[in-house]
N, C-alpha and C positions, 0 to 999 in steps of 0.2 A: 367737733366741728368739721365742716367740710370746705372745701376749697370753693365751691357756692358761697357758704358764709364770708369767706373775705372777699368776694366780688362783690356781694352785699355789702359791706362795710365799705369799699372803694366806691362801689357808685354812691350811697347815700353818705359818706362822710370825705371823698375827696375834694370836692371844691370848697369845702370847709376848711382841710388839710392843705391845699394851694392859696387859700386867701391869708391864712394865717402867717404862711412861709413869704410868699409874696409883701406883706406888709414889714416884714423883718429885711427880706436881701431888695425890692423894687423893684426886680428883675424878672420878666414873667419867665424867660427860658431856664433861669437860675434856679428859681422857686420849684419851677418842676421836674428840675434834674434830680434835687434836694430831696422830693417826695419822692419819687421813681426809686430814688438811693434807699430812700427810708422803706418803701415798699417791698423792696429785694431782700431786705434783712428783715423784717417780719414776719413773711410768708411762712417762711419755714418754721418759725415758731408760732403761725396762729391759732393752733390748739390751744394751747397755752394762755396765750393774751386774751383771745376770745373770752376763757375763761375768768380772766377779772371783774372785776366789778365794774370798773370804767374803762374797755380797752378804746377807746379813742380817746382818752387823755394819756395813758402808756403811747401812742403812737405820737400823737401831738406835741408828748415832751420827745420822743424821737427826733422828732424832724426840727426842734429848736435846737436838739442836742447835736445833729446834723450841721445847723445850720452854723452853729457858734464851735463845731471843731475846722470846718471849712476856713472862718475868719481868723482863729488862729493862725492856720497856715500862712495863709494867704499874708499874714502879720508880721511873720518871722523870716 
């Protein structure tokens, strides 16, 4: 896959990922930061992730995991 396919993925699925995260945290700024953090982690591995049967599910789960990890840090 190419950089362009990652950009296409973000253009199509980015709003959905943002809405999922916004529903979890309730703060638009924080939701955007979390999604951006996940993009930074996913981008270098995009070729492998894009080859998966459902790359959106993988990235969505990454967003959820990032949200949960940040909440665990805040709780302790």
